[in-house]
C-alpha positions, 0 to 999 in steps of 0.5 A: 520516534515521529508519531500523529495523533488522528482521532485516537489512532497513534500513527507511526510514520519515518522521513527520509531523503531530501527534507526540501523535496517534493513529497513521495508517501511510500505505503506497504502491504498487510502484513508488512510495514514500512521497512518494506521500501527498505531497497528504495530509500535511498534511491528515491530519496536522492529526489524526494521527501519520503513519508513511510509510515505503518498502516493501521494496525501495523507495526508501531501503529496502533488500532483502536478500531479492532479488525473491522477497522483495519480496511482499504478505506480507513486506511486511505482515510488514515493516510489522508490525515497523516498527510494533514497532519504534516501540512501536505496538500499535495504529494506523490503515492506509491503503494505495494498490494494493499498499499496499492489498493488503498490509494484507489480510495484516497484518490477518490476520497481526496481528488486534490491530495495525489499528484501521481500515483504508482500501484504495484501488484494491487487489485480492484477485487478478490476472486472466489478461487483466491479467497478459497485458497485463503481461507486455508491459511492460519497465522502461523502459515502466512508468517514465516518466522514468528520472532520476526513478525514479533518484532515487526509489530510491536504497537500492542504487544508481542503477540499483536503479530497474531491479530494482523495475520488473523486480520489478513485471513479475515479478507477471505471472508468479508474480502471488504467488497466495500473497499473496493471502488465500483469500475464507475468510481476507478474510471472517475479517477483523474490522477497521472497512475503507473500501474506496475505488476509482476507476471509471476504475481501469486495472487492477481494474474496479468488479467487484473493490471490490465483491466484496471489500466484500461479503466483508469484514464490517465494510466501507464502499464508496466509488467515485469516479467519473471516477477513476482507480487513484489516487484520493489524487491524482485525487482529492485534496481529496475523498479526504482528506475522505472517509477522515477521515470514515471514521476520525473514526467507525470509527478 
């Protein structure tokens, strides 16, 4: 299995699709792994060289920095490091939830790296109501199947799934406010960006992607009806067609 070493971090990634195609990096949500993109692998891989990592502390990727290192800015630095290790100096990126949020930091920290961005189910803040709900969660209540979670998160032993869940719950307390760029910074992102959001997203209401759309200078907005927080899973064919159309035009 392919890994890269990044300043003590052993980061797992998978490659799919056309080896000679333009690179497309697919980034998963918190508590997930790169397998979250399984419904898009064949469709996207017909055109692109797909790089699909497990983020720090998730799946098969370690986390020498502990829970504090599981934040958007560090995730973004890790992805930039992965691209450098693979010799990729220009790529399109698509992220789901946390994968989308970290791309805001990546676009600011490494502005020459992203050719196009796809942000699915993302936000630029956590509101107080969401945080109150978050604080009622436990590792067991946010994990539909503990056995499946154990099988997903294997880098640091059979109980690592619990640390991943605890890191997600911890967002309700400090919310990694330092990880979200200021609106004035977001307005400086010049990368062509597609925002895809479900109108039934349980975490971030439609007003959030609309605000993000208005801040980004070169953005397109797609609100999918009767769709939840994970449009790539709820509407896989529709989502894939929309993303591929955008990347063909702008990526």
